[in-house]
N, CA and C atoms as an extended XYZ file, in Angstrom:
228
Properties=species:S:1:pos:R:3:atomname:S:1:resname:S:1:resid:I:1 pbc="F F F"
N       -21.225        3.332        4.726 N   MET     1
C       -21.082        4.555        3.972 CA  MET     1
C       -22.436        4.907        3.367 C   MET     1
N       -22.876        6.159        3.545 N   PRO     2
C       -24.186        6.538        3.018 CA  PRO     2
C       -24.180        6.602        1.491 C   PRO     2
N       -25.335        6.412        0.917 N   LYS     3
C       -25.481        6.493       -0.525 CA  LYS     3
C       -25.334        7.950       -0.958 C   LYS     3
N       -24.483        8.193       -1.930 N   LEU     4
C       -24.242        9.547       -2.408 CA  LEU     4
C       -25.203        9.872       -3.547 C   LEU     4
N       -25.825       11.040       -3.511 N   PRO     5
C       -26.759       11.401       -4.576 CA  PRO     5
C       -26.004       11.781       -5.850 C   PRO     5
N       -26.649       11.669       -6.999 N   PRO     6
C       -26.001       12.137       -8.232 CA  PRO     6
C       -25.936       13.668       -8.212 C   PRO     6
N       -24.726       14.206       -8.290 N   ILE     7
C       -24.554       15.657       -8.255 CA  ILE     7
C       -23.630       16.086       -9.381 C   ILE     7
N       -23.657       17.376       -9.674 N   SER     8
C       -22.779       17.924      -10.700 CA  SER     8
C       -21.437       18.318      -10.086 C   SER     8
N       -20.484       18.564      -10.950 N   ALA     9
C       -19.164       18.996      -10.481 CA  ALA     9
C       -19.270       20.340       -9.764 C   ALA     9
N       -20.131       21.211      -10.247 N   LYS    10
C       -20.303       22.525       -9.629 CA  LYS    10
C       -20.762       22.392       -8.178 C   LYS    10
N       -21.702       21.482       -7.927 N   GLU    11
C       -22.186       21.254       -6.563 CA  GLU    11
C       -21.097       20.650       -5.681 C   GLU    11
N       -20.315       19.741       -6.244 N   ALA    12
C       -19.229       19.120       -5.478 CA  ALA    12
C       -18.178       20.153       -5.101 C   ALA    12
N       -17.848       21.044       -6.025 N   ILE    13
C       -16.850       22.082       -5.757 CA  ILE    13
C       -17.346       23.020       -4.662 C   ILE    13
N       -18.615       23.397       -4.713 N   LYS    14
C       -19.176       24.274       -3.675 CA  LYS    14
C       -19.115       23.615       -2.302 C   LYS    14
N       -19.430       22.312       -2.240 N   ALA    15
C       -19.377       21.594       -0.961 CA  ALA    15
C       -17.950       21.562       -0.436 C   ALA    15
N       -16.975       21.308       -1.304 N   LEU    16
C       -15.576       21.274       -0.879 CA  LEU    16
C       -15.103       22.657       -0.434 C   LEU    16
N       -15.564       23.708       -1.107 N   GLU    17
C       -15.197       25.069       -0.690 CA  GLU    17
C       -15.769       25.385        0.687 C   GLU    17
N       -16.958       24.880        0.993 N   ARG    18
C       -17.532       25.067        2.335 CA  ARG    18
C       -16.712       24.332        3.390 C   ARG    18
N       -16.008       23.283        2.974 N   LEU    19
C       -15.156       22.516        3.890 CA  LEU    19
C       -13.759       23.117        4.012 C   LEU    19
N       -13.513       24.248        3.352 N   GLY    20
C       -12.234       24.931        3.508 CA  GLY    20
C       -11.285       24.807        2.331 C   GLY    20
N       -11.677       24.131        1.265 N   PHE    21
C       -10.821       24.001        0.090 CA  PHE    21
C       -10.912       25.260       -0.765 C   PHE    21
N        -9.831       25.575       -1.454 N   VAL    22
C        -9.807       26.717       -2.371 CA  VAL    22
C        -9.367       26.219       -3.746 C   VAL    22
N        -9.880       26.883       -4.780 N   ARG    23
C        -9.466       26.542       -6.135 CA  ARG    23
C        -8.034       27.006       -6.347 C   ARG    23
N        -7.209       26.096       -6.805 N   VAL    24
C        -5.815       26.433       -7.079 CA  VAL    24
C        -5.655       26.753       -8.560 C   VAL    24
N        -6.214       25.881       -9.413 N   ARG    25
C        -6.112       26.106      -10.846 CA  ARG    25
C        -7.130       25.241      -11.569 C   ARG    25
N        -7.300       25.537      -12.839 N   GLN    26
C        -8.136       24.720      -13.712 CA  GLN    26
C        -7.403       24.573      -15.027 C   GLN    26
N        -7.345       23.339      -15.488 N   ARG    27
C        -6.747       23.091      -16.792 CA  ARG    27
C        -7.712       22.202      -17.559 C   ARG    27
N        -8.252       22.740      -18.624 N   GLY    28
C        -9.232       21.987      -19.395 CA  GLY    28
C       -10.477       21.744      -18.573 C   GLY    28
N       -10.827       20.471      -18.422 N   SER    29
C       -12.065       20.139      -17.718 CA  SER    29
C       -11.817       19.626      -16.311 C   SER    29
N       -10.692       19.985      -15.689 N   HIS    30
C       -10.395       19.540      -14.329 CA  HIS    30
C       -10.032       20.729      -13.443 C   HIS    30
N       -10.650       20.779      -12.265 N   VAL    31
C       -10.375       21.828      -11.285 CA  VAL    31
C        -9.596       21.198      -10.132 C   VAL    31
N        -8.502       21.842       -9.748 N   VAL    32
C        -7.681       21.368       -8.635 CA  VAL    32
C        -8.008       22.222       -7.412 C   VAL    32
N        -8.330       21.561       -6.297 N   LEU    33
C        -8.636       22.255       -5.050 CA  LEU    33
C        -7.630       21.820       -3.995 C   LEU    33
N        -7.303       22.736       -3.095 N   ARG    34
C        -6.317       22.434       -2.051 CA  ARG    34
C        -6.766       23.058       -0.743 C   ARG    34
N        -6.374       22.397        0.360 N   LYS    35
C        -6.667       22.886        1.707 CA  LYS    35
C        -5.412       22.714        2.540 C   LYS    35
N        -5.000       23.774        3.218 N   GLU    36
C        -3.839       23.711        4.106 CA  GLU    36
C        -4.299       23.295        5.495 C   GLU    36
N        -3.636       22.283        6.055 N   THR    37
C        -3.935       21.833        7.410 CA  THR    37
C        -2.656       21.843        8.221 C   THR    37
N        -2.770       21.584        9.503 N   SER    38
C        -1.591       21.573       10.360 CA  SER    38
C        -0.643       20.430       10.001 C   SER    38
N        -1.173       19.359        9.403 N   SER    39
C        -0.326       18.228        9.018 CA  SER    39
C         0.139       18.299        7.569 C   SER    39
N        -0.212       19.372        6.859 N   GLY    40
C         0.221       19.541        5.473 CA  GLY    40
C        -0.938       19.857        4.555 C   GLY    40
N        -0.640       19.931        3.281 N   ALA    41
C        -1.658       20.279        2.291 CA  ALA    41
C        -2.415       19.033        1.844 C   ALA    41
N        -3.714       19.215        1.607 N   ILE    42
C        -4.580       18.161        1.085 CA  ILE    42
C        -5.122       18.672       -0.236 C   ILE    42
N        -5.049       17.858       -1.264 N   GLY    43
C        -5.535       18.278       -2.570 CA  GLY    43
C        -6.446       17.247       -3.190 C   GLY    43
N        -7.319       17.713       -4.071 N   THR    44
C        -8.199       16.830       -4.816 CA  THR    44
C        -8.488       17.459       -6.169 C   THR    44
N        -8.881       16.630       -7.112 N   VAL    45
C        -9.174       17.071       -8.473 CA  VAL    45
C       -10.613       16.716       -8.796 C   VAL    45
N       -11.353       17.695       -9.356 N   VAL    46
C       -12.752       17.470       -9.711 CA  VAL    46
C       -12.903       17.658      -11.224 C   VAL    46
N       -13.323       16.612      -11.949 N   PRO    47
C       -13.583       16.778      -13.376 CA  PRO    47
C       -14.906       17.512      -13.583 C   PRO    47
N       -14.934       18.405      -14.533 N   ILE    48
C       -16.146       19.181      -14.790 CA  ILE    48
C       -17.086       18.346      -15.659 C   ILE    48
N       -18.113       17.790      -15.017 N   HIS    49
C       -19.143       17.003      -15.696 CA  HIS    49
C       -20.500       17.449      -15.189 C   HIS    49
N       -21.528       17.249      -16.009 N   LYS    50
C       -22.882       17.589      -15.565 CA  LYS    50
C       -23.316       16.699      -14.411 C   LYS    50
N       -22.902       15.435      -14.442 N   GLU    51
C       -23.202       14.510      -13.351 CA  GLU    51
C       -21.971       13.642      -13.110 C   GLU    51
N       -21.483       13.643      -11.872 N   LEU    52
C       -20.312       12.845      -11.514 CA  LEU    52
C       -20.736       11.402      -11.250 C   LEU    52
N       -19.966       10.461      -11.757 N   ALA    53
C       -20.221        9.051      -11.476 CA  ALA    53
C       -19.991        8.802       -9.985 C   ALA    53
N       -20.691        7.832       -9.424 N   SER    54
C       -20.589        7.600       -7.980 CA  SER    54
C       -19.172        7.216       -7.568 C   SER    54
N       -18.469        6.433       -8.366 N   GLY    55
C       -17.088        6.065       -8.054 CA  GLY    55
C       -16.151        7.254       -8.105 C   GLY    55
N       -16.383        8.136       -9.060 N   THR    56
C       -15.577        9.352       -9.170 CA  THR    56
C       -15.787       10.237       -7.958 C   THR    56
N       -17.028       10.384       -7.541 N   LEU    57
C       -17.344       11.209       -6.372 CA  LEU    57
C       -16.720       10.621       -5.107 C   LEU    57
N       -16.769        9.313       -4.960 N   ARG    58
C       -16.136        8.670       -3.802 CA  ARG    58
C       -14.628        8.899       -3.804 C   ARG    58
N       -14.010        8.865       -4.975 N   GLY    59
C       -12.580        9.121       -5.090 CA  GLY    59
C       -12.226       10.551       -4.711 C   GLY    59
N       -13.060       11.492       -5.130 N   ILE    60
C       -12.839       12.901       -4.787 CA  ILE    60
C       -12.912       13.078       -3.269 C   ILE    60
N       -13.921       12.466       -2.655 N   ILE    61
C       -14.101       12.570       -1.206 CA  ILE    61
C       -12.935       11.917       -0.468 C   ILE    61
N       -12.462       10.768       -0.969 N   ARG    62
C       -11.337       10.070       -0.339 CA  ARG    62
C       -10.059       10.908       -0.429 C   ARG    62
N        -9.794       11.505       -1.600 N   LEU    63
C        -8.612       12.357       -1.745 CA  LEU    63
C        -8.687       13.589       -0.848 C   LEU    63
N        -9.901       14.101       -0.647 N   ALA    64
C       -10.092       15.291        0.187 CA  ALA    64
C        -9.976       14.977        1.677 C   ALA    64
N        -9.932       13.686        2.013 N   LYS    65
C        -9.813       13.233        3.405 CA  LYS    65
C       -10.934       13.760        4.294 C   LYS    65
N       -12.150       13.710        3.756 N   VAL    66
C       -13.344       14.026        4.532 CA  VAL    66
C       -14.239       12.798        4.495 C   VAL    66
N       -15.106       12.678        5.465 N   THR    67
C       -16.034       11.556        5.477 CA  THR    67
C       -17.213       11.871        4.554 C   THR    67
N       -17.865       10.846        4.033 N   PRO    68
C       -19.059       11.101        3.210 CA  PRO    68
C       -20.127       11.877        3.973 C   PRO    68
N       -20.223       11.635        5.279 N   GLU    69
C       -21.197       12.356        6.086 CA  GLU    69
C       -20.891       13.851        6.116 C   GLU    69
N       -19.600       14.201        6.306 N   GLN    70
C       -19.192       15.611        6.308 CA  GLN    70
C       -19.489       16.241        4.951 C   GLN    70
N       -19.203       15.507        3.887 N   PHE    71
C       -19.450       16.026        2.554 CA  PHE    71
C       -20.929       16.288        2.333 C   PHE    71
N       -21.768       15.322        2.728 N   LEU    72
C       -23.205       15.475        2.531 CA  LEU    72
C       -23.785       16.632        3.354 C   LEU    72
N       -23.241       16.861        4.571 N   GLU    73
C       -23.714       17.981        5.389 CA  GLU    73
C       -23.446       19.319        4.712 C   GLU    73
N       -22.363       19.419        3.950 N   ASN    74
C       -21.995       20.665        3.291 CA  ASN    74
C       -22.463       20.749        1.853 C   ASN    74
N       -23.221       19.754        1.405 N   LEU    75
C       -23.645       19.706        0.013 CA  LEU    75
C       -24.711       20.735       -0.304 C   LEU    75
N       -25.733       20.845        0.537 N   PHE    76
C       -26.853       21.761        0.220 CA  PHE    76
C       -27.046       22.780        1.294 C   PHE    76
């Protein structure tokens, strides 16, 4: 698994939106994103922080069911 750079929640949300996710709602400091696929809906939650911890970012990527490589390609 490639090393993930320290990024903000805003950057992570933009990368997920490029992968087809849409914002469903926001409550407090958490944004819920969802993507409809042929096998069903995939959802993930992104906490709004200036810098996401590496474990938190890995969890977001795992819930989104994308590979770290796919995420990094859509990051910038």
